[in-house]
C-alpha positions as CSV (number, residue, x, y, z in Angstrom):
1,M,0.9,-80.9,2.6
2,K,-2.6,-80.1,1.2
3,R,-4.3,-81.6,4.5
4,I,-1.7,-79.3,6.9
5,L,-2.2,-76.4,4.8
6,I,-6.1,-75.8,4.2
7,P,-6.9,-75.7,8.2
8,A,-4.3,-73.1,8.4
9,V,-5.8,-71.1,5.9
10,L,-9.0,-71.9,7.4
11,A,-8.1,-70.8,10.8
12,L,-6.3,-67.4,9.7
13,A,-9.9,-66.5,8.0
14,I,-11.6,-67.1,11.0
15,S,-9.6,-64.8,13.2
16,C,-9.4,-62.0,10.1
17,K,-13.3,-62.0,10.9
18,Q,-13.2,-61.7,14.4
19,E,-10.4,-59.2,14.7
20,P,-12.8,-55.7,14.9
21,Q,-12.5,-53.5,11.7
22,A,-10.7,-50.0,12.4
23,P,-13.9,-47.1,11.2
24,S,-12.6,-45.2,7.8
25,V,-11.8,-41.7,8.1
26,A,-15.9,-41.8,6.1
27,E,-17.3,-43.5,9.1
28,T,-15.9,-41.2,11.8
29,L,-16.3,-38.2,10.1
30,K,-18.1,-35.0,11.6
31,D,-19.8,-31.5,10.0
32,Y,-17.2,-28.8,11.6
33,T,-18.9,-25.6,12.2
34,I,-17.3,-22.6,10.6
35,E,-16.6,-21.1,14.0
36,Q,-14.5,-24.2,14.6
37,M,-12.9,-23.9,11.5
38,M,-12.1,-20.5,11.7
39,D,-10.8,-20.6,14.7
40,N,-7.5,-22.6,13.1
41,E,-5.0,-20.0,14.2
42,S,-2.6,-18.2,11.3
43,V,0.7,-17.4,12.3
44,G,3.5,-15.3,10.0
45,G,6.9,-13.6,10.7
46,G,9.4,-14.8,12.8
47,S,12.2,-12.6,13.6
48,F,14.6,-13.7,16.3
49,S,15.6,-11.4,19.3
50,P,19.0,-10.2,19.6
51,D,19.8,-13.2,22.1
52,N,17.7,-15.8,20.5
53,S,15.5,-16.0,23.1
54,K,12.6,-15.0,21.1
55,L,10.7,-14.6,17.9
56,L,8.2,-11.8,17.0
57,V,5.3,-13.1,14.9
58,H,1.3,-11.9,14.2
59,S,-1.4,-14.2,15.0
60,N,-4.9,-14.3,14.3
61,R,-5.5,-15.9,17.5
62,S,-7.6,-12.8,19.3
63,G,-9.6,-13.0,15.9
64,I,-7.7,-10.6,14.0
65,Y,-4.0,-10.1,13.8
66,N,-1.7,-8.5,16.6
67,L,1.8,-9.2,17.7
68,Y,3.1,-12.1,20.0
69,T,7.0,-13.0,21.3
70,V,7.4,-16.4,21.2
71,G,10.0,-18.5,23.5
72,T,12.4,-20.5,21.7
73,A,13.6,-22.2,24.9
74,D,9.7,-22.9,26.3
75,G,7.3,-22.1,23.9
76,S,5.6,-19.4,25.8
77,W,3.5,-16.7,24.0
78,T,3.4,-13.1,24.7
79,P,1.0,-10.5,23.6
80,L,2.4,-7.1,22.5
81,T,-0.8,-5.5,20.7
82,A,-4.6,-5.6,21.1
83,S,-5.7,-4.5,18.3
84,D,-9.7,-4.2,17.8
85,S,-9.7,-3.3,14.3
86,S,-6.7,-2.7,11.9
87,S,-4.4,-5.9,12.0
88,V,-0.9,-5.7,12.9
89,F,2.2,-7.7,11.1
90,A,5.5,-8.3,12.4
91,V,8.6,-6.7,10.7
92,S,11.5,-7.0,12.5
93,Y,13.6,-7.1,16.1
94,F,16.0,-4.3,15.7
95,P,19.4,-5.9,15.5
96,E,20.9,-5.1,19.1
97,D,18.0,-4.3,21.0
98,E,14.4,-5.7,21.7
99,R,12.6,-2.7,20.1
100,L,10.4,-3.8,17.3
101,L,8.8,-2.5,14.0
102,F,5.7,-3.6,12.4
103,R,3.2,-2.6,10.2
104,M,-0.3,-1.5,9.8
105,D,-2.8,-0.5,7.3
106,N,-6.6,0.9,7.8
107,N,-8.8,-2.0,7.9
108,G,-7.4,-3.6,4.6
109,D,-6.7,0.2,2.5
110,E,-3.4,-1.5,2.0
111,I,-2.0,2.1,3.2
112,Y,1.0,0.7,5.5
113,H,2.7,2.7,8.1
114,I,6.1,1.6,10.2
115,F,5.5,1.8,13.6
116,L,8.1,1.3,16.7
117,R,7.2,-0.1,19.8
118,D,9.8,0.2,22.6
119,T,10.7,-1.7,25.2
120,D,8.7,0.1,27.5
121,G,5.6,-1.1,25.6
122,S,5.0,2.5,23.8
123,Q,4.4,3.0,20.1
124,R,4.5,5.7,17.8
125,D,4.2,5.8,13.7
126,L,7.4,6.3,12.3
127,T,6.0,7.2,8.9
128,P,3.0,9.6,9.4
129,D,2.0,10.9,6.6
130,A,-1.3,11.0,5.6
131,G,-2.0,9.0,2.3
132,A,1.4,7.4,1.9
133,R,2.3,3.9,2.3
134,A,5.6,2.8,3.5
135,L,7.5,0.1,3.2
136,F,10.5,-1.9,5.0
137,Y,13.2,-2.6,3.1
138,G,15.8,-4.1,5.3
139,W,18.5,-3.2,8.2
140,A,21.6,-1.4,7.4
141,D,25.1,-2.8,7.9
142,D,25.7,-0.3,10.8
143,K,22.5,-1.7,12.8
144,A,22.2,1.8,13.0
145,S,19.5,2.7,10.8
146,F,16.7,0.7,8.3
147,F,15.7,1.5,4.6
148,Y,12.3,2.1,3.4
149,A,10.5,3.1,0.6
150,S,7.5,5.6,0.8
151,N,5.4,7.6,-1.9
152,K,4.9,10.4,-0.1
153,R,6.7,12.9,-2.5
154,D,4.6,11.5,-5.3
155,N,1.9,8.9,-4.8
156,R,2.7,7.3,-8.1
157,F,6.1,6.3,-7.0
158,M,7.8,4.8,-3.9
159,D,11.4,6.6,-3.0
160,L,14.0,5.4,-0.8
161,Y,15.2,6.4,2.5
162,Q,17.0,5.8,5.3
163,M,15.8,6.4,9.1
164,D,18.5,6.8,11.6
165,L,17.2,5.1,14.7
166,A,18.7,7.8,17.0
167,T,16.7,10.4,16.0
168,F,13.7,8.7,13.7
169,T,14.6,11.1,10.9
170,P,14.6,9.9,7.4
171,T,16.9,10.7,4.9
172,L,16.2,10.5,0.9
173,L,18.6,8.2,-1.1
174,Y,16.9,8.1,-4.5
175,Q,14.1,9.8,-5.7
176,N,12.3,8.2,-8.0
177,E,11.4,10.3,-10.9
178,G,11.9,7.6,-13.6
179,G,8.8,5.3,-12.3
180,Y,11.5,2.1,-11.4
181,D,10.2,-0.3,-8.6
182,L,12.9,-0.8,-5.9
183,G,14.4,-3.9,-6.0
184,E,17.4,-4.6,-3.4
185,V,19.4,-2.8,-1.5
186,S,23.4,-3.1,-0.4
187,G,24.4,-2.6,3.4
188,D,25.3,0.5,3.3
189,G,22.4,1.9,0.5
190,G,25.3,2.8,-1.9
191,L,23.9,0.1,-4.4
192,I,19.8,-0.2,-5.2
193,T,18.4,-2.0,-7.8
194,L,15.6,-1.0,-9.8
195,S,13.5,-2.7,-12.5
196,K,11.0,-1.5,-15.6
197,A,7.8,-3.0,-16.1
198,I,7.7,-4.2,-19.8
199,N,4.4,-6.5,-19.4
200,T,3.5,-8.7,-16.7
201,N,6.1,-11.7,-17.5
202,D,9.0,-9.1,-18.7
203,S,11.0,-6.2,-17.0
204,D,14.4,-4.9,-17.5
205,L,17.4,-4.7,-14.5
206,F,19.1,-1.8,-13.4
207,L,21.7,-1.1,-11.1
208,Y,22.0,2.4,-9.1
209,K,25.4,3.3,-7.6
210,A,24.8,6.0,-5.2
211,A,28.6,7.3,-5.5
212,D,28.5,8.3,-8.7
213,G,24.4,8.2,-10.0
214,S,25.2,6.0,-12.5
215,L,22.7,3.6,-14.1
216,T,23.7,0.5,-15.5
217,Q,21.3,-2.3,-17.0
218,V,21.9,-5.8,-15.7
219,N,19.7,-7.9,-18.3
220,E,20.6,-8.0,-21.9
221,N,17.4,-9.3,-23.8
222,R,14.1,-8.8,-22.9
223,S,13.4,-11.2,-20.8
224,G,11.4,-11.7,-17.1
225,N,14.4,-10.4,-14.4
226,S,14.0,-9.6,-10.7
227,A,17.1,-8.9,-7.9
228,Q,17.3,-11.3,-5.4
229,D,20.5,-10.2,-3.2
230,F,24.1,-8.4,-3.2
231,A,27.3,-11.0,-2.0
232,R,27.8,-10.0,1.5
233,D,31.2,-8.0,0.7
234,D,29.2,-6.3,-2.5
235,S,31.4,-7.7,-5.3
236,A,28.1,-9.2,-6.9
237,M,24.4,-8.7,-7.5
238,Y,22.2,-12.2,-7.6
239,Y,19.1,-12.0,-9.8
240,T,16.5,-14.3,-11.3
241,T,15.5,-14.4,-15.3
242,D,13.8,-16.6,-17.5
243,E,16.1,-15.2,-20.2
244,G,16.4,-18.3,-22.9
245,G,14.3,-20.4,-21.3
246,E,10.7,-20.9,-19.8
247,F,11.5,-21.2,-16.0
248,A,13.2,-18.9,-14.0
249,Y,16.9,-19.4,-12.6
250,L,19.6,-17.7,-10.8
251,M,22.2,-15.6,-12.3
252,K,25.2,-13.9,-10.7
253,Y,26.5,-10.1,-11.9
254,D,29.7,-9.1,-11.3
255,L,30.0,-5.8,-10.0
256,A,33.3,-5.0,-11.4
257,S,33.8,-6.5,-14.6
258,G,30.3,-6.5,-15.7
259,S,30.2,-10.8,-15.9
260,R,27.2,-12.8,-15.8
261,E,27.3,-16.2,-14.6
262,K,24.3,-18.8,-14.4
263,V,24.9,-20.2,-10.8
264,L,21.4,-22.0,-10.1
265,E,19.0,-23.7,-12.3
266,R,16.0,-26.2,-11.9
267,D,13.3,-27.5,-13.7
268,W,10.7,-25.2,-11.9
269,D,10.7,-21.5,-11.5
270,I,13.6,-20.3,-8.8
271,M,11.2,-17.9,-6.9
272,G,13.9,-16.1,-4.3
273,S,17.2,-16.3,-3.5
274,Y,19.2,-14.8,0.0
275,F,22.1,-15.0,1.9
276,T,22.0,-14.8,5.7
277,E,23.2,-12.3,7.6
278,G,26.9,-13.3,7.9
279,G,26.6,-15.2,4.4
280,S,27.2,-18.7,5.8
281,Y,23.8,-20.3,4.3
282,Q,21.9,-19.3,1.1
283,V,18.5,-19.8,0.8
284,T,16.7,-20.5,-2.2
285,Y,12.7,-21.0,-3.0
286,V,11.8,-22.7,-5.5
287,N,8.1,-23.3,-7.1
288,V,7.4,-27.2,-7.5
289,D,4.1,-28.0,-9.1
290,A,2.6,-25.5,-6.7
291,K,4.7,-26.0,-3.8
292,N,7.4,-24.7,-1.8
293,S,10.4,-26.3,-2.3
294,I,13.4,-24.8,0.3
295,E,17.2,-25.9,-0.6
296,V,19.7,-23.9,2.3
297,T,23.5,-24.2,1.0
298,E,26.7,-24.0,3.3
299,V,28.2,-21.0,1.3
300,A,31.9,-22.0,2.2
301,S,31.5,-25.6,0.9
302,G,28.7,-25.1,-1.3
303,Q,27.3,-28.6,0.2
304,P,23.3,-28.5,1.3
305,L,21.9,-27.9,5.0
306,A,20.1,-30.9,5.9
307,L,16.3,-29.5,6.8
308,P,14.4,-31.2,9.5
309,N,11.8,-34.1,8.0
310,L,8.6,-33.8,9.5
311,A,6.3,-36.7,8.1
312,G,3.6,-36.1,6.0
313,M,4.5,-32.0,6.2
314,D,6.3,-29.7,3.7
315,I,8.8,-26.9,4.8
316,T,7.6,-23.9,3.5
317,S,9.3,-21.0,4.6
318,V,12.6,-20.2,6.9
319,G,14.5,-17.5,8.7
320,F,17.9,-17.4,10.4
321,S,19.0,-15.4,14.0
322,Y,21.3,-12.7,13.0
323,D,24.6,-14.9,14.4
324,E,23.1,-18.0,12.4
325,K,22.5,-20.3,15.2
326,M,19.5,-20.9,14.7
327,M,17.0,-21.5,12.0
328,R,12.8,-20.9,12.7
329,F,11.0,-22.5,9.7
330,F,6.9,-22.9,9.2
331,A,5.9,-26.8,8.4
332,G,2.5,-27.8,6.9
333,G,0.7,-28.8,3.8
334,S,-2.9,-28.7,2.4
335,N,-4.5,-30.7,4.9
336,A,-2.4,-29.0,7.8
337,P,-2.1,-25.5,8.5
338,D,1.0,-24.1,9.1
339,N,3.3,-24.3,12.4
340,L,5.8,-23.2,13.8
341,Y,9.4,-24.4,14.9
342,V,12.7,-23.5,15.9
343,Y,15.5,-25.5,14.8
344,N,19.0,-25.2,16.7
345,L,21.6,-25.2,13.7
346,E,24.5,-26.6,16.4
347,T,22.4,-29.3,18.3
348,R,20.5,-29.9,15.4
349,E,17.3,-30.0,18.4
350,M,14.0,-28.8,17.0
351,K,11.0,-27.5,18.8
352,E,7.8,-26.9,17.8
353,L,6.6,-23.5,19.1
354,S,2.6,-23.5,17.9
355,N,-0.5,-25.8,17.2
356,V,-2.7,-24.1,15.0
357,L,-5.5,-26.5,14.6
358,N,-8.2,-25.9,16.5
359,P,-7.8,-28.8,19.0
360,E,-11.7,-29.6,18.0
361,I,-11.0,-31.0,14.8
362,D,-9.5,-34.1,14.0
363,P,-6.3,-33.8,11.5
364,T,-7.6,-36.9,9.8
365,H,-10.9,-35.1,8.9
366,M,-8.8,-32.6,6.5
367,V,-8.3,-33.6,3.2
368,R,-4.8,-33.9,1.3
369,A,-5.1,-32.4,-1.9
370,E,-3.9,-34.3,-5.1
371,V,-2.2,-32.3,-8.5
372,V,-4.3,-33.5,-11.4
373,R,-4.0,-32.5,-14.9
374,F,-6.6,-32.7,-17.9
375,P,-6.7,-31.6,-21.7
376,S,-8.9,-28.0,-22.4
377,F,-10.8,-27.7,-25.2
378,D,-7.6,-27.3,-27.8
379,G,-5.3,-30.2,-26.2
380,L,-3.6,-28.0,-23.7
381,E,-2.5,-29.7,-20.3
382,I,-4.5,-28.0,-17.3
383,P,-2.7,-28.8,-13.9
384,A,-5.0,-28.1,-11.1
385,I,-5.4,-28.8,-7.4
386,Y,-8.5,-31.3,-6.1
387,Y,-9.6,-31.7,-3.0
388,R,-12.1,-34.8,-2.6
389,P,-14.8,-35.3,0.5
390,H,-13.9,-38.3,2.4
391,Q,-17.5,-39.2,1.9
392,A,-17.6,-38.8,-1.6
393,S,-17.7,-42.2,-3.7
394,A,-19.3,-43.4,-6.8
395,E,-22.4,-44.3,-4.6
396,H,-22.8,-41.1,-2.9
397,P,-21.6,-38.7,-5.6
398,A,-20.4,-35.4,-4.2
399,P,-21.4,-31.6,-5.6
400,A,-18.4,-29.9,-6.4
401,L,-16.9,-26.7,-7.0
402,V,-14.6,-24.8,-9.5
403,W,-12.1,-22.6,-8.2
404,V,-10.1,-20.1,-9.6
405,H,-7.1,-18.2,-8.1
406,G,-6.4,-14.2,-8.0
407,G,-4.5,-12.3,-10.7
408,P,-4.3,-12.4,-13.9
409,G,-1.3,-14.5,-13.4
410,G,-1.9,-16.0,-9.8
411,Q,-1.7,-19.8,-8.9
412,S,-3.1,-21.9,-6.8
413,R,-0.4,-23.7,-4.4
414,Q,-0.8,-26.7,-2.3
415,N,-1.4,-24.3,1.0
416,F,-4.1,-25.2,3.7
417,S,-7.0,-23.0,3.2
418,S,-9.5,-23.0,6.1
419,F,-12.2,-22.3,3.5
420,L,-12.0,-25.1,1.1
421,Q,-11.5,-27.0,4.0
422,Y,-14.6,-26.3,5.3
423,L,-16.4,-26.5,1.9
424,V,-15.3,-29.7,1.7
425,N,-15.8,-31.1,5.1
426,H,-19.6,-30.5,4.2
427,G,-19.3,-32.5,1.2
428,Y,-18.4,-30.5,-1.7
429,A,-15.4,-31.4,-4.0
430,V,-12.9,-28.3,-5.3
431,L,-10.8,-28.7,-7.9
432,A,-8.8,-25.4,-7.8
433,V,-7.6,-25.1,-11.6
434,N,-4.7,-23.2,-12.8
435,N,-5.8,-22.1,-16.3
436,R,-3.6,-20.7,-19.0
437,G,-2.0,-17.2,-17.9
438,S,-1.4,-18.6,-14.4
439,S,2.4,-18.6,-13.0
440,G,4.5,-21.1,-12.1
441,Y,4.4,-23.2,-15.6
442,G,6.7,-21.7,-17.5
443,K,6.8,-18.3,-19.5
444,T,4.5,-19.6,-22.2
445,F,1.9,-21.0,-20.4
446,Y,2.1,-17.7,-18.2
447,Q,1.4,-15.5,-21.3
448,L,-1.7,-17.9,-22.9
449,D,-4.2,-15.6,-21.5
450,D,-2.9,-12.1,-22.9
451,R,-5.7,-9.6,-24.0
452,N,-7.9,-13.5,-24.3
453,H,-9.4,-12.9,-20.3
454,G,-13.0,-14.2,-20.4
455,D,-12.5,-16.5,-23.1
456,K,-10.0,-19.8,-23.1
457,D,-9.0,-19.1,-19.9
458,L,-12.8,-19.6,-19.2
459,K,-12.5,-22.2,-21.7
460,D,-10.5,-24.1,-19.3
461,C,-12.3,-23.8,-16.2
462,V,-15.3,-25.2,-18.2
463,A,-13.1,-28.1,-19.1
464,G,-12.2,-28.9,-15.3
465,K,-15.9,-28.7,-14.6
466,N,-15.8,-31.7,-17.5
467,W,-13.0,-33.4,-15.7
468,L,-14.9,-33.2,-12.4
469,A,-17.9,-34.6,-13.9
470,A,-16.5,-37.5,-15.1
471,Q,-15.1,-38.5,-12.0
472,P,-17.7,-41.3,-10.4
473,E,-17.3,-39.8,-7.0
474,I,-19.1,-36.2,-8.4
475,D,-22.4,-35.3,-9.0
476,G,-21.8,-34.0,-12.5
477,E,-25.4,-32.6,-12.5
478,K,-24.4,-30.1,-9.1
479,I,-21.0,-27.9,-10.0
480,G,-20.4,-24.2,-9.7
481,I,-17.5,-22.0,-9.7
482,L,-15.9,-19.4,-7.1
483,G,-13.0,-17.2,-6.5
484,G,-11.8,-14.2,-5.7
485,S,-10.5,-10.9,-7.4
486,Y,-9.7,-12.4,-10.9
487,G,-11.4,-15.5,-9.8
488,G,-14.0,-13.3,-8.9
489,Y,-14.2,-12.0,-12.4
490,M,-13.8,-15.9,-13.5
491,T,-16.7,-16.6,-11.9
492,M,-19.1,-13.2,-13.0
493,A,-17.6,-14.2,-16.3
494,A,-18.6,-18.0,-16.2
495,L,-22.1,-17.2,-15.1
496,T,-22.2,-14.4,-18.1
497,Y,-20.7,-15.9,-21.1
498,A,-21.2,-19.8,-20.3
499,P,-24.6,-19.6,-18.8
500,E,-25.7,-23.0,-19.0
501,E,-22.0,-24.4,-17.6
502,F,-21.9,-24.0,-14.1
503,D,-24.6,-24.2,-11.7
504,V,-24.1,-21.2,-9.5
505,G,-21.2,-18.8,-8.9
506,V,-19.8,-17.7,-5.6
507,N,-18.0,-14.1,-6.2
508,L,-15.7,-12.6,-3.8
509,F,-14.8,-9.1,-4.8
510,G,-14.7,-9.9,-8.3
511,V,-13.9,-7.1,-11.1
512,T,-16.8,-6.9,-13.3
513,N,-16.1,-3.6,-15.3
514,W,-12.6,-3.6,-16.8
515,I,-13.0,-0.8,-17.7
516,R,-13.2,1.5,-14.6
517,T,-10.9,-1.2,-13.0
518,L,-8.2,-0.2,-14.9
519,R,-8.8,3.4,-14.8
520,S,-8.9,3.4,-11.4
521,I,-5.9,1.4,-10.4
522,P,-4.2,2.3,-6.6
523,P,-1.6,5.4,-7.7
524,W,1.3,3.2,-5.9
525,W,0.7,0.8,-9.2
526,E,1.9,3.6,-11.6
527,S,4.9,1.5,-12.7
528,F,3.1,-1.3,-13.3
529,K,0.2,0.3,-15.1
530,E,1.8,0.4,-18.7
531,A,2.5,-3.3,-17.9
532,L,-0.9,-4.3,-17.4
533,Y,-2.2,-2.5,-20.1
534,T,0.3,-4.6,-22.3
535,E,-1.7,-7.4,-21.0
536,M,-5.5,-6.3,-20.3
537,G,-5.6,-3.8,-22.8
538,D,-5.7,0.2,-22.6
539,P,-9.1,1.2,-21.1
540,N,-8.3,4.9,-22.7
541,S,-7.7,3.4,-26.2
542,A,-9.6,1.5,-28.7
543,D,-9.3,-1.4,-26.6
544,S,-11.7,-0.1,-24.4
545,V,-14.3,-1.5,-26.9
546,R,-12.6,-5.3,-26.1
547,L,-12.7,-4.5,-22.3
548,R,-16.7,-4.0,-22.5
549,A,-17.0,-6.9,-24.3
550,I,-15.4,-8.9,-21.5
551,S,-17.0,-7.1,-18.6
552,P,-19.8,-8.8,-17.1
553,L,-21.1,-5.7,-16.0
554,F,-22.4,-4.9,-19.5
555,H,-24.0,-8.3,-20.2
556,T,-26.0,-9.1,-16.7
557,D,-28.9,-10.2,-18.9
558,Q,-27.3,-13.6,-19.7
559,V,-27.0,-14.3,-16.0
560,T,-29.8,-17.3,-15.2
561,K,-28.0,-18.6,-12.3
562,P,-27.8,-18.2,-8.4
563,L,-25.1,-15.7,-7.4
564,I,-23.8,-14.7,-3.9
565,V,-21.3,-11.6,-3.9
566,L,-19.1,-10.6,-0.9
567,Q,-17.1,-7.4,-1.1
568,G,-14.7,-5.3,1.3
569,S,-15.6,-1.5,1.1
570,Q,-12.1,-0.5,1.9
571,D,-11.0,-2.7,-1.0
572,P,-8.7,-0.5,-2.9
573,R,-8.4,-2.5,-6.1
574,V,-11.5,-3.5,-6.7
575,L,-13.8,-1.2,-5.7
576,Q,-17.2,-1.7,-4.2
577,V,-18.9,-0.2,-6.7
578,E,-18.0,-3.5,-8.8
579,S,-20.1,-5.8,-6.3
580,D,-22.9,-2.9,-5.8
581,E,-23.3,-2.8,-9.9
582,I,-23.2,-6.7,-10.8
583,V,-25.6,-7.9,-7.8
584,A,-28.4,-4.6,-9.1
585,G,-27.9,-6.1,-12.9
586,V,-28.5,-9.8,-11.7
587,R,-31.4,-8.9,-9.4
588,A,-32.9,-7.8,-12.7
589,N,-33.4,-10.7,-14.2
590,G,-35.3,-12.0,-11.3
591,V,-32.2,-14.5,-10.4
592,P,-32.0,-15.5,-6.2
593,V,-28.9,-12.9,-5.5
594,E,-27.2,-12.7,-2.1
595,Y,-24.8,-9.8,-1.3
596,V,-22.8,-9.7,1.8
597,L,-20.6,-6.4,1.9
598,F,-18.2,-6.0,5.3
599,D,-17.1,-1.9,5.8
600,D,-14.0,-3.1,7.5
601,E,-12.2,-5.2,5.4
602,G,-10.1,-4.6,1.9
603,H,-9.2,-6.6,-0.5
604,G,-9.9,-9.9,1.5
605,F,-11.2,-11.0,4.5
606,V,-9.0,-10.9,7.5
607,K,-11.0,-10.6,10.9
608,K,-12.1,-13.7,12.1
609,E,-15.9,-12.9,12.6
610,N,-16.0,-11.7,9.3
611,Q,-14.6,-14.9,7.7
612,V,-17.0,-16.5,9.9
613,E,-19.8,-14.4,8.5
614,A,-18.9,-14.8,4.9
615,Y,-18.1,-18.2,4.7
616,S,-21.3,-19.7,6.2
617,R,-23.3,-17.6,4.4
618,V,-21.3,-19.2,1.0
619,L,-22.3,-22.7,2.5
620,N,-25.7,-21.6,3.4
621,F,-26.4,-20.4,-0.1
622,L,-24.4,-23.5,-1.7
623,D,-26.5,-26.1,0.5
624,T,-29.4,-24.1,-0.8
625,Y,-28.9,-23.8,-4.6
626,L,-26.4,-26.5,-5.3
627,K,-27.0,-29.5,-3.2
628,G,-30.3,-28.8,-2.9
629,E,-30.9,-29.0,0.7
630,A,-33.0,-27.0,2.5
631,A,-31.2,-24.4,4.8
632,E,-31.5,-21.0,6.5
633,P,-33.5,-18.6,3.5
634,I,-31.5,-15.5,3.0
635,R,-31.3,-12.7,5.0
636,D,-34.0,-10.1,3.9
637,D,-31.4,-7.3,5.0
638,A,-28.4,-8.7,2.4
639,M,-31.3,-7.9,-0.4
640,E,-32.1,-4.5,0.1
641,Q,-29.0,-3.3,-1.7
642,P,-29.7,0.0,-3.8
643,E,-30.0,-0.3,-7.5
644,L,-27.4,1.5,-9.4
645,E,-26.6,2.6,-13.1
646,Q,-24.5,0.5,-15.3
647,E,-21.5,3.2,-16.4
648,E,-18.1,2.6,-18.0
649,Q,-16.5,4.7,-15.7
């Protein structure tokens, strides 16, 4: 036996040596330009035309979001708008004809208007009130009108209107004198859900009956509550609540008896649930470890509807046609942008309607993120999403970045980001930290940063940096921090209050003066203002002392590490002055600072040309100051910003 086996083994070994080895991803990896990476398309919307032949979507394939129709049979794309300034977003086809609704604001100022596009291609603003925002709230059962909310009467509060489709004249249905948040509206407009925020987690839920003007509180105890949908016969209202538990579950409220019944619970938050037009299906979204899990149930049988299975991708959202015969859905992952599909529920045939990844990009070069967890300074387990570059190894350790999401109270999720993939492709590891105060991990975790911002949440980010530094593929001496909005605040807090922890900072439109920001929130946030003050502190009270202490603007003398700041001048949430002043303050230290300002962007950058400019400047900054490579010098025009006095107002 031995004389036979040994030659066979040797022959096998020789054969293996002779077979060519497929190159690894690291060996074939290309450095993609920012133009290539931002040429990935983003598609959203997906309303079916009445005959199911087309979908109404918006896409940024033109460089800015515009409207398109997509043929469900042949996948053909037809442009409907050609805006080159403000982004255009799809709302819905009309239920019985091919007129449609879309919305626009003015370069990111968030003052949305609802527009009609007629079948002849003409367009008109249906909500033209200057300075007032309008939000679509659904079609009426009679299909002869739709509901929308507007703050044209009082810019602090959203009232509910019904727009007649024959005359396009609105009728006021509910005048919001109590400062409630509008929720769901029944198909006849007779039932309206309202909520009143107590804090950023808890809110009371009410049911308003137009027939008699009565207002009934739905929840019994203090908890987080959110209306989801009415039963199709208006016999019940469904809502989510976290009463008595950590995570939100689905409840049914019987309108006749006032009884409550738990109908669905998972080990994570149920984020939403609704019935399709005819009531045949119930669609439920669950936030499972920072990723959507979608459940579709056949109402009559109570059985789950089998959804298409796409290898390596997750279905992230679904929508149904009016006749419930077709479903559109988006599917993607952390390493693949969402593509649009259509699924015939009768034949079980599926068709891909988009191919959003730039064909110049090899999909294997994108990095699939993984969920990791690490202990913070006090032992609390912190979840995070880790992007490890293909080229990183113990022999060639990579520089790294801690990414902090917006909020407070947001969550980094397992979605595709062209910006993060661009950084990872160029050799930067990214750890998206879901620090205490992030949503999605239970209400106790969510509330742990209340009145504690810039302290324990920052220490969680430092713990994330320490976790990175302990990984063999990471260069622990080259770790920076970046983030947008609240994440931008955390960037500045890190450079100010923990100046030796991170080597550089990237501040995307971040809050730097909490006193001013909390005093200057948009007027339409009035219903939420007290809840925000409960979490953050009231800037008009003694809380202002603590708010000043945690505002990086007043402590810029502590900043010693290079900084880049990016801002949109139309931003209604974080005003441009926030970035103007932090740049001036840090420059006074002689610290390298770059400032990138866009006059046609709001709270985030949506125009491709601006994304290309912004993110290429970020990479150039990181290559220079974190990686330490020779890069293009910082442009002088970016450095020439006026010196502004620091203020508290």
